[in-house]
PAVEX-514175 format. One record per residue (C-alpha): x, y, z; residue number from 1. Coordinates in steps of 0.25 Angstrom, whole numbers, plus 5000, padded with zeros to 4 digits. Layout:
BEGIN
- X:Y:Z:k
- X:Y:Z:NUM
...
***
This chain:
BEGIN
- X:Y:Z:k
- 5303:5096:4994:1
- 5291:5085:4990:2
- 5292:5080:4975:3
- 5282:5085:4966:4
- 5273:5074:4960:5
- 5273:5075:4944:6
- 5259:5083:4941:7
- 5252:5087:4927:8
- 5253:5099:4924:9
- 5239:5102:4920:10
- 5233:5099:4934:11
- 5244:5108:4942:12
- 5237:5118:4950:13
- 5245:5131:4948:14
- 5246:5140:4960:15
- 5248:5155:4962:16
- 5259:5162:4970:17
- 5247:5165:4981:18
- 5242:5151:4980:19
- 5230:5153:4974:20
- 5224:5145:4961:21
- 5226:5153:4947:22
- 5211:5154:4942:23
- 5215:5153:4928:24
- 5225:5142:4932:25
- 5214:5135:4940:26
- 5205:5135:4929:27
- 5214:5129:4920:28
- 5218:5120:4929:29
- 5203:5115:4932:30
- 5200:5113:4916:31
- 5213:5104:4916:32
- 5211:5097:4928:33
- 5195:5092:4923:34
- 5201:5090:4908:35
- 5213:5081:4913:36
- 5203:5073:4923:37
- 5195:5063:4916:38
- 5180:5062:4916:39
- 5175:5055:4931:40
- 5191:5057:4937:41
- 5190:5060:4951:42
- 5198:5064:4962:43
- 5202:5049:4964:44
- 5208:5049:4949:45
- 5217:5061:4951:46
- 5232:5062:4958:47
- 5234:5070:4970:48
- 5248:5073:4975:49
- 5252:5080:4986:50
- 5265:5089:4985:51
- 5267:5103:4990:52
- 5279:5111:4996:53
- 5282:5105:5009:54
- 5268:5098:5013:55
- 5259:5087:5008:56
- 5248:5097:5002:57
- 5240:5093:4989:58
- 5243:5101:4978:59
- 5242:5094:4964:60
- 5231:5088:4957:61
- 5235:5078:4947:62
- 5225:5073:4937:63
- 5227:5063:4923:64
- 5230:5067:4911:65
- 5224:5077:4901:66
- 5213:5068:4892:67
- 5220:5062:4879:68
- 5233:5061:4887:69
- 5240:5048:4885:70
- 5243:5045:4899:71
- 5234:5036:4907:72
- 5226:5038:4918:73
- 5233:5037:4931:74
- 5226:5029:4944:75
- 5221:5039:4953:76
- 5231:5040:4965:77
- 5229:5049:4976:78
- 5243:5052:4983:79
- 5244:5051:4998:80
- 5243:5062:5005:81
- 5241:5062:5021:82
- 5233:5076:5021:83
- 5223:5071:5009:84
- 5224:5057:5014:85
- 5219:5061:5028:86
- 5207:5071:5023:87
- 5202:5059:5014:88
- 5202:5051:5026:89
- 5194:5062:5033:90
- 5184:5062:5022:91
- 5182:5047:5021:92
- 5183:5047:5008:93
- 5187:5035:4998:94
- 5201:5035:4996:95
- 5211:5027:4985:96
- 5224:5023:4990:97
- 5235:5020:4980:98
- 5239:5006:4980:99
- 5250:5003:4970:100
- 5242:5008:4955:101
- 5229:5003:4961:102
- 5218:5011:4969:103
- 5211:5005:4981:104
- 5197:5011:4984:105
- 5192:5010:4999:106
- 5177:5014:4998:107
- 5168:5017:5009:108
- 5155:5012:5012:109
- 5145:5012:5000:110
- 5131:5014:4999:111
- 5123:5007:4989:112
- 5112:5015:4981:113
- 5099:5006:4983:114
- 5096:5000:4970:115
- 5084:5007:4962:116
- 5073:4996:4962:117
- 5066:4993:4948:118
- 5049:4997:4950:119
- 5047:4986:4939:120
- 5058:4976:4945:121
- 5048:4979:4957:122
- 5036:4976:4951:123
- 5041:4964:4944:124
- 5045:4959:4958:125
- 5032:4962:4964:126
- 5023:4956:4952:127
- 5033:4942:4954:128
- 5030:4941:4969:129
- 5014:4943:4966:130
- 5014:4933:4955:131
- 5022:4923:4965:132
- 5013:4925:4976:133
- 4999:4925:4964:134
- 5004:4911:4961:135
- 5007:4905:4975:136
- 4993:4909:4980:137
- 4986:4905:4967:138
- 4994:4891:4969:139
- 4988:4891:4984:140
- 4974:4894:4980:141
- 4974:4882:4969:142
- 4980:4872:4980:143
- 4971:4876:4990:144
- 4958:4874:4979:145
- 4964:4862:4975:146
- 4966:4856:4989:147
- 4981:4855:4987:148
- 4986:4867:4996:149
- 4984:4868:5009:150
- 4977:4883:5016:151
- 4979:4890:5029:152
- 4965:4891:5037:153
- 4961:4897:5047:154
- 4949:4890:5051:155
- 4942:4902:5063:156
- 4946:4914:5051:157
- 4941:4905:5040:158
- 4928:4903:5047:159
- 4926:4919:5051:160
- 4928:4921:5036:161
- 4919:4912:5030:162
- 4908:4917:5042:163
- 4912:4931:5037:164
- 4909:4927:5022:165
- 4896:4921:5024:166
- 4889:4932:5033:167
- 4895:4942:5022:168
- 4885:4934:5013:169
- 4875:4935:5022:170
- 4874:4948:5025:171
- 4875:4952:5010:172
- 4862:4945:5010:173
- 4854:4952:5020:174
- 4860:4966:5013:175
- 4854:4961:4998:176
- 4841:4956:5007:177
- 4841:4970:5015:178
- 4845:4977:5002:179
- 4832:4970:4995:180
- 4822:4975:5008:181
- 4828:4989:5005:182
- 4823:4989:4991:183
- 4810:4984:4993:184
- 4807:4993:5005:185
- 4812:5005:4998:186
- 4804:5001:4986:187
- 4791:4999:4996:188
- 4793:5012:5003:189
- 4792:5019:4990:190
- 4780:5012:4986:191
- 4774:5016:4998:192
- 4778:5031:4997:193
- 4772:5032:4984:194
- 4759:5023:4988:195
- 4758:5034:5000:196
- 4760:5045:4989:197
- 4749:5039:4982:198
- 4740:5038:4994:199
- 4741:5052:4998:200
- 4738:5057:4983:201
- 4725:5049:4983:202
- 4722:5055:4998:203
- 4721:5068:4993:204
- 4713:5065:4981:205
- 4703:5055:4986:206
- 4694:5062:4996:207
- 4686:5050:4999:208
- 4699:5042:5001:209
- 4707:5052:5009:210
- 4709:5047:5022:211
- 4712:5032:5017:212
- 4722:5036:5006:213
- 4728:5046:5016:214
- 4730:5033:5027:215
- 4737:5024:5016:216
- 4745:5037:5011:217
- 4750:5039:5025:218
- 4752:5025:5029:219
- 4761:5024:5014:220
- 4770:5035:5019:221
- 4772:5029:5033:222
- 4776:5015:5027:223
- 4785:5022:5018:224
- 4793:5030:5029:225
- 4795:5018:5036:226
- 4799:5011:5025:227
- 4810:5022:5023:228
- 4814:5022:5038:229
- 4816:5006:5036:230
- 4822:5009:5023:231
- 4833:5016:5030:232
- 4836:5005:5042:233
- 4838:4995:5030:234
- 4848:5002:5022:235
- 4856:5006:5033:236
- 4855:4991:5037:237
- 4859:4988:5024:238
- 4869:4999:5022:239
- 4876:4994:5037:240
- 4876:4978:5033:241
- 4883:4983:5019:242
- 4895:4989:5027:243
- 4897:4978:5035:244
- 4896:4968:5024:245
- 4901:4975:5011:246
- 4913:4984:5021:247
- 4916:4977:5033:248
- 4915:4960:5029:249
- 4921:4964:5015:250
- 4932:4970:5022:251
- 4934:4959:5032:252
- 4932:4950:5020:253
- 4942:4956:5010:254
- 4953:4955:5022:255
- 4948:4940:5022:256
- 4952:4940:5008:257
- 4966:4945:5012:258
- 4968:4935:5022:259
- 4964:4923:5011:260
- 4975:4929:5001:261
- 4985:4929:5013:262
- 4980:4915:5017:263
- 4983:4910:5002:264
- 4997:4917:5002:265
- 5000:4911:5014:266
- 4998:4898:5010:267
- 5004:4899:4997:268
- 5017:4904:5003:269
- 5016:4894:5015:270
- 5013:4882:5002:271
- 5026:4888:4996:272
- 5034:4885:5008:273
- 5028:4873:5012:274
- 5033:4868:4998:275
- 5048:4874:4999:276
- 5049:4868:5012:277
- 5047:4854:5007:278
- 5057:4855:4996:279
- 5072:4854:4997:280
- 5080:4865:5004:281
- 5093:4868:4997:282
- 5100:4881:4994:283
- 5090:4885:4983:284
- 5078:4883:4991:285
- 5082:4889:5004:286
- 5078:4903:5000:287
- 5066:4900:4992:288
- 5060:4893:5005:289
- 5065:4906:5014:290
- 5059:4916:5005:291
- 5047:4907:5005:292
- 5047:4906:5020:293
- 5049:4922:5020:294
- 5036:4923:5011:295
- 5028:4912:5019:296
- 5031:4920:5032:297
- 5026:4934:5025:298
- 5013:4928:5020:299
- 5010:4921:5033:300
- 5012:4933:5040:301
- 5000:4941:5029:302
- 4992:4928:5033:303
- 4993:4930:5048:304
- 4989:4945:5047:305
- 4978:4943:5038:306
- 4972:4934:5046:307
- 4973:4941:5057:308
- 4966:4953:5050:309
- 4955:4945:5045:310
- 4954:4938:5060:311
- 4952:4953:5065:312
- 4943:4958:5055:313
- 4932:4946:5057:314
- 4932:4950:5070:315
- 4930:4966:5070:316
- 4919:4961:5058:317
- 4911:4953:5067:318
- 4910:4963:5078:319
- 4906:4974:5068:320
- 4896:4965:5060:321
- 4890:4962:5073:322
- 4888:4976:5077:323
- 4884:4982:5064:324
- 4873:4969:5060:325
- 4868:4970:5074:326
- 4864:4986:5072:327
- 4860:4984:5058:328
- 4851:4972:5062:329
- 4845:4978:5073:330
- 4841:4991:5064:331
- 4835:4981:5054:332
- 4825:4973:5064:333
- 4820:4987:5070:334
- 4819:4993:5057:335
- 4810:4982:5050:336
- 4802:4978:5064:337
- 4799:4993:5066:338
- 4795:4996:5051:339
- 4785:4983:5049:340
- 4780:4987:5063:341
- 4776:5000:5059:342
- 4784:5006:5069:343
- 4787:5021:5063:344
- 4794:5024:5077:345
- 4803:5012:5079:346
- 4809:5013:5065:347
- 4810:5026:5067:348
- 4818:5024:5079:349
- 4826:5011:5073:350
- 4832:5022:5063:351
- 4836:5031:5073:352
- 4842:5020:5082:353
- 4852:5016:5071:354
- 4855:5032:5066:355
- 4847:5029:5052:356
- 4843:5042:5045:357
- 4833:5040:5033:358
- 4836:5047:5022:359
- 4824:5056:5014:360
- 4819:5053:5002:361
- 4824:5062:4991:362
- 4837:5066:5000:363
- 4848:5060:4993:364
- 4841:5068:4980:365
- 4849:5080:4975:366
- 4842:5093:4976:367
- 4840:5100:4963:368
- 4853:5110:4967:369
- 4860:5097:4965:370
- 4853:5093:4952:371
- 4856:5106:4945:372
***
């Protein structure tokens, strides 16, 4: 018969005659077991013994002493049992194997959670990088203006950019002159219309000069009508050239500014790398050189990309500019020539050819219902 291991009476599990736990004893056992176990004590801190009548079955759980007892807590031990060991091994759990008075723990794979990133630290790091980049770019700009630093120049691309900026100034001058012409023509048409109304009124009130006033009234009204047609063509010309100058060309120049900023950053980091390469190479400078090489490569790729974008935009802009200006210049010439030649049909045909619709005077004025 197997020898029984000593056990605490508070942790013993009484069994009835039919092999079932008594309810009152079970409740008392659970309460005493909770009281006897210290806070945080788990399975690894209890002693499990294996005894029985004639086989290796687990039957008694022994816990530490009651709170307030003078006995010191014992080390957690799991007594060897072939059945329990096989089940635990099948579950893949961590085992505590007794080796004398010390317990050795074999841990399985450990997964470390990602560290929580601090938003304030991230913003501080972004500000630090921005400040460093701004300092290097400012130093590069000052060096170039003082003639001490070198700059990367694409001669063909720089020439195209200079021509674009010069052409933009010339187109803006044409727009100012065309707007002045439109304003003056509008005032002249308005005056001709008022003069025609005055002649028509006098034609009705002066019987002796009825025909003379009538001729002049019709002439001034015809001139005003042709002037309105010419004014519509000029305004269409102004609108098209304004879109070309203030949107299409301006968008290309914005890309040029981004290209120039990328060029300054590229030269700044290139100069920084050259200075580090000229210095000593030791254990303290090699990491800095490697980091500078990586930053230089990043800004070089950005510079190459922006240069390619500018070249493509300049190419498409040139094609679009030629197409738009060709149509608008033909429109402007035909309208001006037909107006001063007095060819009303030709003037109207020009507007139809370019799909220009004239606004009826007073059409944009709100109705009396909208004014209420």
